[in-house]
C-alpha positions in Angstrom: 0.8 15.2 -1.2 2.8 12.1 -2.0 3.1 9.6 0.9 4.7 6.2 0.2 4.1 3.2 2.5 6.9 0.9 3.8 5.5 -2.4 5.1 8.1 -4.4 6.9 7.6 -8.1 6.4 11.2 -9.4 6.3 11.8 -11.0 9.7 11.9 -14.7 10.6 9.8 -14.3 13.8 12.3 -16.2 15.9 10.1 -16.0 19.0 7.2 -17.5 17.2 9.3 -20.2 15.4 7.8 -19.5 12.0 7.1 -16.5 9.8 4.3 -14.5 11.4 3.7 -12.9 8.1 2.1 -16.2 7.0 -0.1 -16.6 10.1 -3.8 -16.6 9.2 -6.2 -14.2 11.0 -9.8 -13.7 9.9 -9.2 -15.8 6.8 -6.1 -13.9 5.6 -2.4 -14.0 6.3 -1.1 -11.2 8.4 1.0 -9.8 5.5 -2.0 -9.7 3.2 -4.2 -8.0 5.9 -1.5 -5.3 6.4 -0.9 -4.8 2.7 -4.7 -4.5 2.1 -4.9 -1.9 4.9 -1.9 0.0 3.3 -3.6 -0.1 -0.2 -6.9 1.0 1.4 -5.2 4.0 2.9 -5.1 5.5 -0.6 -1.6 6.7 -0.5 1.4 5.0 -2.0 3.1 3.4 -3.7 3.2 0.6 -1.1 6.6 -1.0 -0.8 6.7 -4.4 1.0 10.2 -5.3 2.3 10.7 -9.1 2.1 13.4 -11.3 3.6 12.7 -14.6 5.4 10.5 -16.9 3.3 10.4 -14.1 0.7 8.8 -16.3 -2.0 6.0 -17.6 0.2 5.3 -14.1 1.6 5.3 -12.5 -1.9 2.8 -15.1 -3.1 0.4 -13.8 -0.4 0.5 -10.4 -2.0 -0.7 -11.6 -5.5 -3.2 -9.2 -7.1 -2.4 -6.3 -4.8 -0.9 -3.1 -6.2 2.3 -3.3 -4.2 6.0 -3.3 -5.0 8.2 -5.8 -3.3 11.8 -5.4 -2.5 14.1 -8.0 -1.0 16.3 -7.3 2.0 19.2 -9.7 1.5 20.5 -8.8 4.9 17.2 -9.3 6.7 18.8 -11.4 9.5 20.7 -8.3 10.7 17.5 -6.6 11.9 14.7 -4.2 11.3 16.9 -1.2 10.8 18.3 -2.7 7.6 14.7 -3.4 6.4 13.7 0.2 7.1 16.7 1.4 5.1 15.9 -0.8 2.2 12.2 0.2 2.2 12.9 4.0 2.5 15.4 3.8 -0.4 12.9 2.0 -2.6 10.3 4.8 -2.3 9.7 7.2 -5.2 12.2 10.1 -4.9 9.2 12.4 -5.1 7.6 11.0 -1.9 7.2 13.7 0.7 6.9 11.1 3.5 7.0 7.4 4.4 4.3 5.7 6.3 6.1 2.8 8.1 4.1 -0.2 9.3 4.4 -3.8 10.4 2.4 -6.8 9.4 1.6 -8.0 13.0 -0.5 -5.2 14.4 -4.0 -6.5 14.1 -5.7 -3.3 15.3 -4.3 -1.3 12.3 -6.9 -0.6 9.7 -6.9 1.7 6.6 -8.9 4.4 8.5 -6.1 4.7 11.0 -3.4 5.0 8.3 -5.5 7.7 6.6 -5.7 9.5 9.9 -1.9 9.6 10.1 -1.7 11.0 6.6 -4.4 13.6 7.3 -2.6 14.7 10.5 0.6 15.1 8.5 -1.2 17.2 5.9 -2.9 19.3 8.6 0.1 19.9 10.9 3.1 19.5 8.7 4.8 17.8 11.7 7.9 15.8 10.7 6.6 12.7 12.5 3.1 11.5 13.1 3.1 8.4 15.3 0.4 6.1 16.6 -0.2 6.5 20.3 -1.1 3.5 22.4 -0.7 2.2 26.0 1.3 5.4 27.0 3.8 4.9 24.2 4.3 6.1 20.7 5.2 3.9 17.8 4.3 2.5 14.4 2.5 2.8 12.2 4.1 6.2 12.0 4.6 8.7 9.2 8.0 10.3 8.7 8.6 13.3 6.5 11.4 13.2 4.0 13.5 15.4 6.4 13.6 12.4 8.8 14.7 9.8 6.2 18.4 10.3 7.0 17.7 9.3 10.6 15.8 6.2 9.5 18.6 5.3 7.1 21.2 5.8 9.9 19.6 3.3 12.3 21.7 0.5 13.6 20.7 -2.9 12.1 18.9 -4.0 15.2 17.0 -0.8 15.8 13.5 0.1 14.8 11.8 3.4 14.2 10.7 3.9 17.9 14.0 5.5 18.8 13.6 8.1 16.0 10.1 8.8 17.3 11.3 9.2 20.9 14.3 11.3 20.1 12.5 14.7 20.2 8.8 14.7 21.3 8.4 18.3 20.1 8.4 17.2 16.5 5.8 14.4 17.0 2.1 14.6 16.5 0.2 11.6 18.0 -2.9 9.8 16.6 -4.5 7.5 19.1 -4.7 3.8 18.2 -6.6 1.8 20.8 -4.9 -1.5 21.4 -2.1 -0.6 18.9 0.6 -1.9 21.2 -0.8 -5.5 20.9 1.2 -7.4 18.3 1.6 -11.0 17.4 4.8 -12.7 18.7 3.3 -16.0 19.7 0.3 -18.2 18.5 -1.3 -17.4 21.9 -1.2 -13.7 20.9 -3.0 -14.5 17.7 -5.7 -16.3 19.7 -6.0 -13.7 22.3 -6.3 -10.9 19.8 -9.0 -12.6 17.8 
């Protein structure tokens, strides 16, 4: 089974005032932590979508077996980055595992659990379940790629997940809804 990873790391983090990808947690930048988790999930290839501060973010990925792609229209929103990432995957990929770099509770083991649930159930979407919601990291079968590519520029994958619950399998992720939008979030989640 071929599952590619799309790590979204293109935003400017306007609420934070600086790129959250470069914030340090546990001695590593958030983008490096997320990329290491993706590589540790033992699927791939791992595609990292860059945009704001692309050169600085790319330098944090040095030595990791990841492929970076640049989203020149990153300012338009996450939907554009998803489209760029999905299109950069190997055409043989059966699914895309979409993740963000600011979810500190996401580890390789959780990503592997998503892939295992996909292999076991064949469900077109396997989403993380947290705080009575479903979201990313989430795995989308190739059949769902057209929906991801059709997202409006300012939309994320959550709408695709919510569209039809009958096609979603959920894998619990305790605290998964906690992400980093402010420096206070980073301190609180430490």
